[in-house]
N, CA, C and O atoms as CSV, one atom per row, in Angstrom:
chain,resi,resn,atom,element,x,y,z
A,1,MET,N,N,126.668,127.335,55.769
A,1,MET,CA,C,125.867,128.225,56.569
A,1,MET,C,C,125.734,129.595,55.912
A,1,MET,O,O,124.652,130.183,55.914
A,2,GLN,N,N,126.829,130.107,55.350
A,2,GLN,CA,C,126.828,131.395,54.671
A,2,GLN,C,C,125.881,131.363,53.468
A,2,GLN,O,O,125.172,132.339,53.222
A,3,ALA,N,N,125.858,130.262,52.717
A,3,ALA,CA,C,124.988,130.145,51.552
A,3,ALA,C,C,123.524,130.219,51.958
A,3,ALA,O,O,122.717,130.812,51.242
A,4,MET,N,N,123.166,129.627,53.100
A,4,MET,CA,C,121.780,129.671,53.561
A,4,MET,C,C,121.370,131.087,53.939
A,4,MET,O,O,120.256,131.500,53.617
A,5,SER,N,N,122.213,131.824,54.595
A,5,SER,CA,C,121.833,133.172,54.993
A,5,SER,C,C,121.716,134.089,53.772
A,5,SER,O,O,120.865,134.979,53.760
A,6,THR,N,N,122.530,133.896,52.768
A,6,THR,CA,C,122.419,134.674,51.535
A,6,THR,C,C,121.107,134.332,50.832
A,6,THR,O,O,120.407,135.204,50.318
A,7,ARG,N,N,120.803,133.063,50.826
A,7,ARG,CA,C,119.549,132.608,50.211
A,7,ARG,C,C,118.350,133.177,50.970
A,7,ARG,O,O,117.379,133.627,50.361
A,8,THR,N,N,118.421,133.154,52.277
A,8,THR,CA,C,117.347,133.696,53.104
A,8,THR,C,C,117.182,135.186,52.839
A,8,THR,O,O,116.060,135.676,52.710
A,9,LEU,N,N,118.297,135.905,52.759
A,9,LEU,CA,C,118.238,137.336,52.468
A,9,LEU,C,C,117.606,137.595,51.106
A,9,LEU,O,O,116.833,138.539,50.948
A,10,ALA,N,N,117.927,136.775,50.138
A,10,ALA,CA,C,117.350,136.935,48.801
A,10,ALA,C,C,115.842,136.728,48.842
A,10,ALA,O,O,115.099,137.471,48.200
A,11,LEU,N,N,115.383,135.733,49.586
A,11,LEU,CA,C,113.944,135.486,49.713
A,11,LEU,C,C,113.247,136.636,50.429
A,11,LEU,O,O,112.157,137.046,50.031
A,12,VAL,N,N,113.864,137.153,51.473
A,12,VAL,CA,C,113.292,138.283,52.199
A,12,VAL,C,C,113.208,139.501,51.282
A,12,VAL,O,O,112.213,140.226,51.299
A,13,ALA,N,N,114.247,139.724,50.487
A,13,ALA,CA,C,114.250,140.858,49.555
A,13,ALA,C,C,113.135,140.714,48.521
A,13,ALA,O,O,112.457,141.691,48.202
A,14,LEU,N,N,112.941,139.507,47.999
A,14,LEU,CA,C,111.864,139.284,47.033
A,14,LEU,C,C,110.495,139.500,47.669
A,14,LEU,O,O,109.606,140.084,47.049
A,15,ALA,N,N,110.327,139.039,48.885
A,15,ALA,CA,C,109.061,139.232,49.588
A,15,ALA,C,C,108.807,140.718,49.823
A,15,ALA,O,O,107.678,141.183,49.674
A,16,ALA,N,N,109.839,141.459,50.187
A,16,ALA,CA,C,109.697,142.892,50.419
A,16,ALA,C,C,109.301,143.617,49.138
A,16,ALA,O,O,108.532,144.578,49.188
A,17,LEU,N,N,109.804,143.181,48.012
A,17,LEU,CA,C,109.428,143.790,46.742
A,17,LEU,C,C,107.969,143.508,46.403
A,17,LEU,O,O,107.306,144.342,45.786
A,18,ALA,N,N,107.472,142.362,46.791
A,18,ALA,CA,C,106.088,141.996,46.495
A,18,ALA,C,C,105.100,142.734,47.387
A,18,ALA,O,O,103.969,142.968,46.961
A,19,LEU,N,N,105.474,143.109,48.597
A,19,LEU,CA,C,104.552,143.756,49.531
A,19,LEU,C,C,103.970,145.061,49.009
A,19,LEU,O,O,102.760,145.248,49.135
A,20,PRO,N,N,104.747,145.983,48.430
A,20,PRO,CA,C,104.125,147.198,47.915
A,20,PRO,C,C,103.076,146.920,46.852
A,20,PRO,O,O,102.081,147.640,46.776
A,21,ALA,N,N,103.269,145.912,46.043
A,21,ALA,CA,C,102.282,145.580,45.019
A,21,ALA,C,C,100.981,145.136,45.664
A,21,ALA,O,O,99.903,145.479,45.179
A,22,LEU,N,N,101.064,144.383,46.742
A,22,LEU,CA,C,99.853,143.957,47.438
A,22,LEU,C,C,99.186,145.131,48.124
A,22,LEU,O,O,97.962,145.257,48.080
A,23,ALA,N,N,99.967,145.994,48.758
A,23,ALA,CA,C,99.421,147.145,49.461
A,23,ALA,C,C,98.817,148.146,48.484
A,23,ALA,O,O,97.903,148.881,48.857
A,24,ALA,N,N,99.293,148.195,47.260
A,24,ALA,CA,C,98.794,149.144,46.274
A,24,ALA,C,C,97.448,148.706,45.690
A,24,ALA,O,O,96.846,149.464,44.929
A,25,ASP,N,N,96.967,147.531,46.015
A,25,ASP,CA,C,95.712,147.021,45.473
A,25,ASP,C,C,94.711,146.757,46.603
A,25,ASP,O,O,94.254,145.627,46.775
A,26,PRO,N,N,94.366,147.808,47.381
A,26,PRO,CA,C,93.413,147.595,48.472
A,26,PRO,C,C,91.987,147.480,47.929
A,26,PRO,O,O,91.738,147.725,46.748
A,27,THR,N,N,91.088,147.116,48.780
A,27,THR,CA,C,89.685,147.106,48.395
A,27,THR,C,C,88.957,148.189,49.190
A,27,THR,O,O,89.392,148.582,50.273
A,28,ILE,N,N,87.865,148.651,48.644
A,28,ILE,CA,C,87.020,149.664,49.264
A,28,ILE,C,C,85.642,149.041,49.445
A,28,ILE,O,O,85.049,148.584,48.468
A,29,PRO,N,N,85.109,149.008,50.681
A,29,PRO,CA,C,83.753,148.485,50.860
A,29,PRO,C,C,82.725,149.481,50.321
A,29,PRO,O,O,82.825,150.685,50.555
A,30,VAL,N,N,81.740,148.956,49.597
A,30,VAL,CA,C,80.739,149.803,48.956
A,30,VAL,C,C,79.358,149.159,49.129
A,30,VAL,O,O,79.194,147.948,48.975
A,31,ARG,N,N,78.387,149.993,49.450
A,31,ARG,CA,C,76.991,149.563,49.546
A,31,ARG,C,C,76.277,150.045,48.287
A,31,ARG,O,O,76.309,151.233,47.966
A,32,VAL,N,N,75.629,149.117,47.573
A,32,VAL,CA,C,74.909,149.439,46.335
A,32,VAL,C,C,73.454,149.031,46.529
A,32,VAL,O,O,73.156,147.886,46.868
A,33,ARG,N,N,72.558,149.980,46.311
A,33,ARG,CA,C,71.128,149.681,46.398
A,33,ARG,C,C,70.462,150.044,45.072
A,33,ARG,O,O,70.802,151.045,44.442
A,34,ILE,N,N,69.516,149.217,44.668
A,34,ILE,CA,C,68.724,149.490,43.474
A,34,ILE,C,C,67.352,149.966,43.950
A,34,ILE,O,O,66.709,149.324,44.780
A,35,LEU,N,N,66.921,151.103,43.408
A,35,LEU,CA,C,65.665,151.734,43.806
A,35,LEU,C,C,64.728,151.820,42.614
A,35,LEU,O,O,65.163,151.896,41.465
A,36,LYS,N,N,63.449,151.808,42.906
A,36,LYS,CA,C,62.435,152.011,41.864
A,36,LYS,C,C,61.718,153.318,42.189
A,36,LYS,O,O,61.142,153.473,43.266
A,37,GLY,N,N,61.761,154.251,41.247
A,37,GLY,CA,C,61.048,155.514,41.389
A,37,GLY,C,C,59.818,155.500,40.514
A,37,GLY,O,O,59.854,155.021,39.381
A,38,SER,N,N,58.716,156.034,41.048
A,38,SER,CA,C,57.469,156.045,40.294
A,38,SER,C,C,56.828,157.426,40.377
A,38,SER,O,O,56.841,158.077,41.422
A,39,ARG,N,N,56.272,157.853,39.258
A,39,ARG,CA,C,55.568,159.136,39.220
A,39,ARG,C,C,54.093,158.970,39.594
A,39,ARG,O,O,53.406,159.965,39.824
A,40,GLN,N,N,53.598,157.742,39.660
A,40,GLN,CA,C,52.203,157.473,39.973
A,40,GLN,C,C,52.039,157.011,41.417
A,40,GLN,O,O,52.983,156.570,42.072
A,41,GLY,N,N,50.792,157.133,41.886
A,41,GLY,CA,C,50.461,156.653,43.218
A,41,GLY,C,C,50.714,157.707,44.267
A,41,GLY,O,O,51.212,158.794,43.975
A,42,PRO,N,N,50.365,157.370,45.491
A,42,PRO,CA,C,50.583,158.327,46.577
A,42,PRO,C,C,52.080,158.488,46.864
A,42,PRO,O,O,52.858,157.547,46.705
A,43,ALA,N,N,52.460,159.667,47.277
A,43,ALA,CA,C,53.858,159.916,47.629
A,43,ALA,C,C,54.232,159.048,48.825
A,43,ALA,O,O,53.535,159.045,49.840
A,44,ALA,N,N,55.330,158.315,48.700
A,44,ALA,CA,C,55.795,157.440,49.784
A,44,ALA,C,C,57.256,157.097,49.542
A,44,ALA,O,O,57.710,156.988,48.403
A,45,VAL,N,N,57.980,156.930,50.643
A,45,VAL,CA,C,59.378,156.515,50.572
A,45,VAL,C,C,59.547,155.286,51.453
A,45,VAL,O,O,59.218,155.314,52.639
A,46,ASP,N,N,60.054,154.221,50.875
A,46,ASP,CA,C,60.365,152.992,51.608
A,46,ASP,C,C,61.171,153.377,52.853
A,46,ASP,O,O,62.147,154.118,52.736
A,47,PRO,N,N,60.791,152.895,54.042
A,47,PRO,CA,C,61.521,153.239,55.265
A,47,PRO,C,C,63.016,152.911,55.196
A,47,PRO,O,O,63.821,153.554,55.869
A,48,ARG,N,N,63.392,151.911,54.385
A,48,ARG,CA,C,64.814,151.564,54.250
A,48,ARG,C,C,65.602,152.646,53.518
A,48,ARG,O,O,66.832,152.606,53.485
A,49,LEU,N,N,64.894,153.612,52.932
A,49,LEU,CA,C,65.541,154.684,52.178
A,49,LEU,C,C,65.526,156.012,52.929
A,49,LEU,O,O,65.737,157.068,52.332
A,50,ALA,N,N,65.279,155.964,54.224
A,50,ALA,CA,C,65.198,157.186,55.028
A,50,ALA,C,C,66.452,158.049,54.898
A,50,ALA,O,O,66.357,159.276,54.903
A,51,ASP,N,N,67.622,157.427,54.782
A,51,ASP,CA,C,68.869,158.185,54.673
A,51,ASP,C,C,68.988,158.936,53.353
A,51,ASP,O,O,69.851,159.803,53.210
A,52,LEU,N,N,68.128,158.613,52.384
A,52,LEU,CA,C,68.158,159.267,51.079
A,52,LEU,C,C,67.030,160.277,50.899
A,52,LEU,O,O,66.881,160.863,49.826
A,53,GLY,N,N,66.243,160.479,51.939
A,53,GLY,CA,C,65.050,161.323,51.846
A,53,GLY,C,C,65.294,162.672,51.210
A,53,GLY,O,O,64.524,163.080,50.340
A,54,ALA,N,N,66.332,163.379,51.610
A,54,ALA,CA,C,66.601,164.712,51.069
A,54,ALA,C,C,66.898,164.649,49.573
A,54,ALA,O,O,66.438,165.503,48.815
A,55,GLN,N,N,67.661,163.650,49.143
A,55,GLN,CA,C,67.983,163.527,47.718
A,55,GLN,C,C,66.767,163.111,46.898
A,55,GLN,O,O,66.533,163.656,45.820
A,56,LEU,N,N,66.001,162.164,47.392
A,56,LEU,CA,C,64.864,161.648,46.642
A,56,LEU,C,C,63.741,162.674,46.557
A,56,LEU,O,O,63.009,162.710,45.568
A,57,GLY,N,N,63.598,163.503,47.580
A,57,GLY,CA,C,62.553,164.514,47.596
A,57,GLY,C,C,62.736,165.601,46.550
A,57,GLY,O,O,61.796,166.342,46.262
A,58,LYS,N,N,63.917,165.708,45.982
A,58,LYS,CA,C,64.214,166.738,44.984
A,58,LYS,C,C,63.975,166.258,43.556
A,58,LYS,O,O,64.324,166.955,42.603
A,59,THR,N,N,63.388,165.081,43.399
A,59,THR,CA,C,63.158,164.536,42.063
A,59,THR,C,C,61.678,164.638,41.692
A,59,THR,O,O,60.851,165.008,42.526
A,60,ALA,N,N,61.350,164.314,40.462
A,60,ALA,CA,C,59.964,164.326,39.986
A,60,ALA,C,C,59.215,163.047,40.363
A,60,ALA,O,O,58.017,162.934,40.106
A,61,TYR,N,N,59.907,162.091,40.967
A,61,TYR,CA,C,59.270,160.822,41.329
A,61,TYR,C,C,58.633,160.949,42.707
A,61,TYR,O,O,59.219,161.522,43.626
A,62,LEU,N,N,57.414,160.402,42.839
A,62,LEU,CA,C,56.646,160.522,44.078
A,62,LEU,C,C,56.846,159.345,45.019
A,62,LEU,O,O,56.837,159.505,46.240
A,63,ARG,N,N,57.025,158.180,44.452
A,63,ARG,CA,C,57.090,156.945,45.247
A,63,ARG,C,C,58.449,156.293,45.037
A,63,ARG,O,O,58.932,156.182,43.910
A,64,TRP,N,N,59.060,155.860,46.143
A,64,TRP,CA,C,60.385,155.222,46.093
A,64,TRP,C,C,60.368,153.912,46.864
A,64,TRP,O,O,59.941,153.862,48.018
A,65,ASP,N,N,60.831,152.862,46.221
A,65,ASP,CA,C,60.948,151.545,46.857
A,65,ASP,C,C,62.353,151.010,46.652
A,65,ASP,O,O,62.953,151.198,45.593
A,66,GLN,N,N,62.873,150.342,47.673
A,66,GLN,CA,C,64.164,149.667,47.525
A,66,GLN,C,C,63.905,148.286,46.950
A,66,GLN,O,O,63.106,147.520,47.488
A,67,VAL,N,N,64.586,147.972,45.854
A,67,VAL,CA,C,64.409,146.695,45.170
A,67,VAL,C,C,65.446,145.681,45.656
A,67,VAL,O,O,65.120,144.513,45.870
A,68,SER,N,N,66.700,146.125,45.832
A,68,SER,CA,C,67.751,145.215,46.293
A,68,SER,C,C,68.853,146.012,46.980
A,68,SER,O,O,68.946,147.233,46.848
A,69,GLU,N,N,69.676,145.287,47.710
A,69,GLU,CA,C,70.836,145.878,48.383
A,69,GLU,C,C,71.967,144.861,48.374
A,69,GLU,O,O,71.767,143.681,48.659
A,70,GLN,N,N,73.157,145.344,48.041
A,70,GLN,CA,C,74.338,144.483,48.046
A,70,GLN,C,C,75.510,145.258,48.629
A,70,GLN,O,O,75.563,146.486,48.563
A,71,ARG,N,N,76.429,144.524,49.190
A,71,ARG,CA,C,77.691,145.101,49.647
A,71,ARG,C,C,78.811,144.352,48.952
A,71,ARG,O,O,78.804,143.123,48.874
A,72,HIS,N,N,79.773,145.111,48.450
A,72,HIS,CA,C,80.911,144.527,47.743
A,72,HIS,C,C,82.194,145.176,48.230
A,72,HIS,O,O,82.198,146.343,48.620
A,73,ASP,N,N,83.269,144.426,48.206
A,73,ASP,CA,C,84.596,144.989,48.395
A,73,ASP,C,C,85.166,145.191,46.999
A,73,ASP,O,O,85.491,144.229,46.304
A,74,PHE,N,N,85.282,146.449,46.599
A,74,PHE,CA,C,85.737,146.784,45.256
A,74,PHE,C,C,87.250,146.855,45.207
A,74,PHE,O,O,87.875,147.517,46.036
A,75,ALA,N,N,87.838,146.176,44.239
A,75,ALA,CA,C,89.267,146.271,43.946
A,75,ALA,C,C,89.415,147.187,42.732
A,75,ALA,O,O,88.505,147.291,41.909
A,76,PHE,N,N,90.545,147.835,42.630
A,76,PHE,CA,C,90.779,148.760,41.528
A,76,PHE,C,C,90.704,148.066,40.174
A,76,PHE,O,O,91.259,146.987,39.963
A,77,LYS,N,N,89.989,148.735,39.261
A,77,LYS,CA,C,89.900,148.332,37.844
A,77,LYS,C,C,89.249,146.967,37.624
A,77,LYS,O,O,89.392,146.381,36.551
A,78,LYS,N,N,88.535,146.455,38.631
A,78,LYS,CA,C,87.860,145.161,38.489
A,78,LYS,C,C,86.353,145.394,38.543
A,78,LYS,O,O,85.808,145.652,39.617
A,79,PRO,N,N,85.672,145.307,37.395
A,79,PRO,CA,C,84.233,145.589,37.354
A,79,PRO,C,C,83.427,144.634,38.229
A,79,PRO,O,O,83.748,143.453,38.363
A,80,VAL,N,N,82.373,145.187,38.816
A,80,VAL,CA,C,81.418,144.404,39.590
A,80,VAL,C,C,80.061,144.592,38.921
A,80,VAL,O,O,79.620,145.720,38.706
A,81,ASP,N,N,79.404,143.484,38.594
A,81,ASP,CA,C,78.087,143.531,37.977
A,81,ASP,C,C,77.012,143.461,39.047
A,81,ASP,O,O,77.040,142.597,39.923
A,82,VAL,N,N,76.063,144.387,38.962
A,82,VAL,CA,C,74.922,144.416,39.871
A,82,VAL,C,C,73.683,144.189,39.014
A,82,VAL,O,O,73.421,144.958,38.090
A,83,PRO,N,N,72.914,143.134,39.313
A,83,PRO,CA,C,71.735,142.846,38.492
A,83,PRO,C,C,70.662,143.923,38.652
A,83,PRO,O,O,70.441,144.453,39.741
A,84,LEU,N,N,70.001,144.230,37.531
A,84,LEU,CA,C,68.894,145.171,37.509
A,84,LEU,C,C,67.607,144.417,37.203
A,84,LEU,O,O,67.646,143.377,36.546
A,85,PRO,N,N,66.476,144.919,37.666
A,85,PRO,CA,C,65.202,144.284,37.321
A,85,PRO,C,C,65.040,144.222,35.804
A,85,PRO,O,O,65.451,145.140,35.094
A,86,GLY,N,N,64.453,143.160,35.320
A,86,GLY,CA,C,64.251,142.999,33.886
A,86,GLY,C,C,65.431,142.362,33.176
A,86,GLY,O,O,65.422,142.239,31.951
A,87,GLY,N,N,66.449,141.955,33.929
A,87,GLY,CA,C,67.566,141.238,33.331
A,87,GLY,C,C,68.766,142.077,32.952
A,87,GLY,O,O,69.762,141.531,32.479
A,88,GLY,N,N,68.708,143.382,33.141
A,88,GLY,CA,C,69.857,144.228,32.825
A,88,GLY,C,C,70.932,144.141,33.898
A,88,GLY,O,O,70.760,143.491,34.929
A,89,VAL,N,N,72.044,144.814,33.628
A,89,VAL,CA,C,73.173,144.804,34.555
A,89,VAL,C,C,73.726,146.219,34.679
A,89,VAL,O,O,73.848,146.945,33.693
A,90,LEU,N,N,74.053,146.587,35.897
A,90,LEU,CA,C,74.797,147.806,36.185
A,90,LEU,C,C,76.218,147.374,36.464
A,90,LEU,O,O,76.448,146.515,37.315
A,91,GLN,N,N,77.186,147.960,35.756
A,91,GLN,CA,C,78.585,147.582,35.941
A,91,GLN,C,C,79.327,148.754,36.587
A,91,GLN,O,O,79.405,149.846,36.025
A,92,LEU,N,N,79.866,148.502,37.773
A,92,LEU,CA,C,80.618,149.515,38.511
A,92,LEU,C,C,82.083,149.120,38.558
A,92,LEU,O,O,82.417,147.969,38.840
A,93,THR,N,N,82.954,150.079,38.282
A,93,THR,CA,C,84.392,149.832,38.335
A,93,THR,C,C,85.035,150.937,39.162
A,93,THR,O,O,84.853,152.122,38.881
A,94,LEU,N,N,85.784,150.542,40.180
A,94,LEU,CA,C,86.511,151.505,41.003
A,94,LEU,C,C,87.719,151.995,40.211
A,94,LEU,O,O,88.629,151.222,39.912
A,95,GLU,N,N,87.722,153.279,39.873
A,95,GLU,CA,C,88.783,153.858,39.047
A,95,GLU,C,C,89.866,154.540,39.874
A,95,GLU,O,O,91.044,154.489,39.520
A,96,ASP,N,N,89.471,155.183,40.981
A,96,ASP,CA,C,90.431,155.954,41.759
A,96,ASP,C,C,89.928,156.057,43.192
A,96,ASP,O,O,88.721,156.049,43.433
A,97,ALA,N,N,90.841,156.152,44.128
A,97,ALA,CA,C,90.486,156.356,45.528
A,97,ALA,C,C,91.518,157.279,46.158
A,97,ALA,O,O,92.725,157.110,45.984
A,98,ARG,N,N,91.021,158.232,46.873
A,98,ARG,CA,C,91.854,159.161,47.624
A,98,ARG,C,C,91.473,159.011,49.089
A,98,ARG,O,O,90.696,158.125,49.447
A,99,LYS,N,N,92.010,159.862,49.920
A,99,LYS,CA,C,91.731,159.761,51.356
A,99,LYS,C,C,90.233,159.874,51.657
A,99,LYS,O,O,89.709,159.136,52.492
A,100,GLU,N,N,89.550,160.794,50.980
A,100,GLU,CA,C,88.139,161.057,51.277
A,100,GLU,C,C,87.187,160.863,50.096
A,100,GLU,O,O,85.986,161.087,50.244
A,101,THR,N,N,87.686,160.456,48.938
A,101,THR,CA,C,86.815,160.295,47.770
A,101,THR,C,C,87.156,159.027,46.994
A,101,THR,O,O,88.269,158.506,47.071
A,102,VAL,N,N,86.170,158.551,46.248
A,102,VAL,CA,C,86.383,157.460,45.299
A,102,VAL,C,C,85.728,157.851,43.983
A,102,VAL,O,O,84.751,158.600,43.964
A,103,THR,N,N,86.267,157.345,42.893
A,103,THR,CA,C,85.702,157.591,41.569
A,103,THR,C,C,85.354,156.257,40.938
A,103,THR,O,O,86.172,155.338,40.889
A,104,PHE,N,N,84.121,156.170,40.455
A,104,PHE,CA,C,83.623,154.965,39.795
A,104,PHE,C,C,83.328,155.236,38.336
A,104,PHE,O,O,82.921,156.335,37.960
A,105,GLN,N,N,83.537,154.221,37.523
A,105,GLN,CA,C,83.017,154.185,36.160
A,105,GLN,C,C,81.693,153.443,36.289
A,105,GLN,O,O,81.666,152.319,36.791
A,106,VAL,N,N,80.607,154.044,35.851
A,106,VAL,CA,C,79.271,153.473,35.969
A,106,VAL,C,C,78.760,153.201,34.555
A,106,VAL,O,O,78.586,154.127,33.762
A,107,LYS,N,N,78.521,151.921,34.243
A,107,LYS,CA,C,78.061,151.544,32.905
A,107,LYS,C,C,76.772,150.743,32.991
A,107,LYS,O,O,76.575,149.932,33.896
A,108,VAL,N,N,75.907,150.994,32.029
A,108,VAL,CA,C,74.724,150.164,31.821
A,108,VAL,C,C,74.817,149.693,30.371
A,108,VAL,O,O,74.364,150.381,29.456
A,109,PRO,N,N,75.408,148.513,30.168
A,109,PRO,CA,C,75.657,148.035,28.797
A,109,PRO,C,C,74.410,147.979,27.917
A,109,PRO,O,O,74.491,148.264,26.722
A,110,ALA,N,N,73.266,147.621,28.480
A,110,ALA,CA,C,72.052,147.487,27.668
A,110,ALA,C,C,71.634,148.807,27.035
A,110,ALA,O,O,71.072,148.817,25.940
A,111,SER,N,N,71.903,149.922,27.715
A,111,SER,CA,C,71.519,151.221,27.155
A,111,SER,C,C,72.711,151.988,26.596
A,111,SER,O,O,72.580,153.143,26.192
A,112,HIS,N,N,73.877,151.340,26.574
A,112,HIS,CA,C,75.100,151.946,26.027
A,112,HIS,C,C,75.439,153.263,26.716
A,112,HIS,O,O,75.867,154.217,26.067
A,113,THR,N,N,75.243,153.311,28.045
A,113,THR,CA,C,75.562,154.526,28.791
A,113,THR,C,C,76.757,154.282,29.703
A,113,THR,O,O,76.994,153.173,30.180
A,114,SER,N,N,77.489,155.348,29.923
A,114,SER,CA,C,78.665,155.278,30.784
A,114,SER,C,C,78.872,156.642,31.421
A,114,SER,O,O,78.774,157.671,30.752
A,115,SER,N,N,79.156,156.645,32.712
A,115,SER,CA,C,79.418,157.875,33.453
A,115,SER,C,C,80.605,157.653,34.361
A,115,SER,O,O,80.935,156.522,34.717
A,116,ARG,N,N,81.239,158.745,34.730
A,116,ARG,CA,C,82.337,158.700,35.689
A,116,ARG,C,C,81.905,159.583,36.855
A,116,ARG,O,O,81.678,160.780,36.680
A,117,LEU,N,N,81.792,158.989,38.051
A,117,LEU,CA,C,81.277,159.707,39.204
A,117,LEU,C,C,82.262,159.653,40.379
A,117,LEU,O,O,82.800,158.595,40.704
A,118,THR,N,N,82.483,160.794,40.999
A,118,THR,CA,C,83.331,160.871,42.190
A,118,THR,C,C,82.444,161.129,43.394
A,118,THR,O,O,81.596,162.022,43.380
A,119,ILE,N,N,82.653,160.326,44.447
A,119,ILE,CA,C,81.807,160.377,45.635
A,119,ILE,C,C,82.677,160.615,46.860
A,119,ILE,O,O,83.708,159.963,47.029
A,120,SER,N,N,82.266,161.546,47.714
A,120,SER,CA,C,82.967,161.781,48.975
A,120,SER,C,C,82.615,160.691,49.970
A,120,SER,O,O,81.577,160.038,49.858
A,121,LYS,N,N,83.484,160.505,50.934
A,121,LYS,CA,C,83.339,159.430,51.918
A,121,LYS,C,C,82.003,159.484,52.659
A,121,LYS,O,O,81.415,158.438,52.934
A,122,ASP,N,N,81.520,160.660,52.981
A,122,ASP,CA,C,80.286,160.775,53.763
A,122,ASP,C,C,79.049,160.997,52.896
A,122,ASP,O,O,77.997,161.371,53.415
A,123,GLN,N,N,79.156,160.773,51.584
A,123,GLN,CA,C,78.026,160.986,50.692
A,123,GLN,C,C,77.711,159.715,49.910
A,123,GLN,O,O,78.422,158.713,49.985
A,124,ARG,N,N,76.616,159.797,49.159
A,124,ARG,CA,C,76.226,158.720,48.267
A,124,ARG,C,C,75.637,159.367,47.027
A,124,ARG,O,O,75.182,160.510,47.074
A,125,ILE,N,N,75.643,158.657,45.946
A,125,ILE,CA,C,75.021,159.160,44.722
A,125,ILE,C,C,73.738,158.394,44.481
A,125,ILE,O,O,73.595,157.251,44.915
A,126,VAL,N,N,72.802,159.029,43.785
A,126,VAL,CA,C,71.611,158.369,43.275
A,126,VAL,C,C,71.651,158.611,41.779
A,126,VAL,O,O,71.595,159.753,41.324
A,127,HIS,N,N,71.749,157.535,41.018
A,127,HIS,CA,C,71.989,157.629,39.576
A,127,HIS,C,C,70.959,156.795,38.828
A,127,HIS,O,O,70.815,155.604,39.101
A,128,GLN,N,N,70.236,157.407,37.881
A,128,GLN,CA,C,69.248,156.673,37.098
A,128,GLN,C,C,69.962,155.669,36.197
A,128,GLN,O,O,70.918,156.014,35.502
A,129,VAL,N,N,69.485,154.415,36.217
A,129,VAL,CA,C,70.162,153.362,35.458
A,129,VAL,C,C,69.278,152.686,34.407
A,129,VAL,O,O,69.749,151.820,33.670
A,130,THR,N,N,68.007,153.074,34.333
A,130,THR,CA,C,67.136,152.583,33.262
A,130,THR,C,C,66.332,153.755,32.714
A,130,THR,O,O,66.144,154.764,33.394
A,131,ASP,N,N,65.867,153.612,31.494
A,131,ASP,CA,C,64.965,154.609,30.933
A,131,ASP,C,C,63.630,154.519,31.655
A,131,ASP,O,O,63.263,153.468,32.180
A,132,GLU,N,N,62.920,155.617,31.675
A,132,GLU,CA,C,61.597,155.617,32.287
A,132,GLU,C,C,60.604,154.930,31.362
A,132,GLU,O,O,60.567,155.196,30.160
A,133,LYS,N,N,59.796,154.039,31.942
A,133,LYS,CA,C,58.744,153.345,31.198
A,133,LYS,C,C,57.488,153.359,32.057
A,133,LYS,O,O,57.509,152.906,33.201
A,134,GLY,N,N,56.401,153.877,31.511
A,134,GLY,CA,C,55.146,153.907,32.251
A,134,GLY,C,C,55.233,154.696,33.543
A,134,GLY,O,O,54.550,154.372,34.514
A,135,GLY,N,N,56.056,155.718,33.566
A,135,GLY,CA,C,56.183,156.550,34.772
A,135,GLY,C,C,57.094,155.968,35.829
A,135,GLY,O,O,57.135,156.483,36.946
A,136,GLU,N,N,57.835,154.900,35.513
A,136,GLU,CA,C,58.743,154.271,36.475
A,136,GLU,C,C,60.142,154.159,35.897
A,136,GLU,O,O,60.319,153.986,34.691
A,137,ALA,N,N,61.127,154.258,36.767
A,137,ALA,CA,C,62.519,154.079,36.364
A,137,ALA,C,C,63.277,153.484,37.543
A,137,ALA,O,O,62.836,153.567,38.689
A,138,TYR,N,N,64.416,152.887,37.246
A,138,TYR,CA,C,65.266,152.314,38.289
A,138,TYR,C,C,66.517,153.169,38.445
A,138,TYR,O,O,67.048,153.737,37.490
A,139,PHE,N,N,66.957,153.231,39.693
A,139,PHE,CA,C,68.103,154.038,40.071
A,139,PHE,C,C,69.047,153.187,40.906
A,139,PHE,O,O,68.637,152.207,41.528
A,140,ALA,N,N,70.296,153.570,40.910
A,140,ALA,CA,C,71.275,152.920,41.810
A,140,ALA,C,C,71.776,153.991,42.773
A,140,ALA,O,O,72.002,155.137,42.385
A,141,THR,N,N,71.942,153.607,44.002
A,141,THR,CA,C,72.592,154.472,44.963
A,141,THR,C,C,73.873,153.753,45.403
A,141,THR,O,O,73.849,152.570,45.740
A,142,VAL,N,N,74.967,154.474,45.392
A,142,VAL,CA,C,76.274,153.911,45.679
A,142,VAL,C,C,76.888,154.683,46.833
A,142,VAL,O,O,76.980,155.910,46.787
A,143,ARG,N,N,77.309,153.966,47.869
A,143,ARG,CA,C,77.929,154.626,49.018
A,143,ARG,C,C,79.204,153.892,49.397
A,143,ARG,O,O,79.153,152.745,49.840
A,144,PRO,N,N,80.352,154.548,49.225
A,144,PRO,CA,C,81.617,153.939,49.666
A,144,PRO,C,C,81.743,154.020,51.176
A,144,PRO,O,O,81.146,154.894,51.804
A,145,TRP,N,N,82.500,153.135,51.753
A,145,TRP,CA,C,82.756,153.065,53.189
A,145,TRP,C,C,81.462,153.170,53.986
A,145,TRP,O,O,81.332,154.064,54.822
A,146,PRO,N,N,80.493,152.271,53.747
A,146,PRO,CA,C,79.180,152.389,54.406
A,146,PRO,C,C,79.260,152.232,55.920
A,146,PRO,O,O,78.239,152.307,56.603
């Protein structure tokens, strides 16, 4: 009987050691939208982008359309690929998270670009992810804890 309780205690101790490792690897829910900005045509903003109106209105682009929307649970240091129109990929990696902010590594492998962006809980970023061609470019908007 004594051997079983010692064994049980050892298993409980091992489980307790494993719990902090699991708790240290939480996920953060993130909403990612791909937008198309255009300098041509009448000024218009896709109704699905109403929450971005103030940010989009400060750019040189007149017309904004939402191309796609995805939600992901981001784990630390695990890249998530988001497809871009034309076959490219936007790669987002959660680098750091604090109580009110998260930091992402934002890469577009096709254009060899990489940025590190920190976003507050109640904000979102709008980041150009393709070169402009014919007056049009694609952007990503990233919002943690949507």
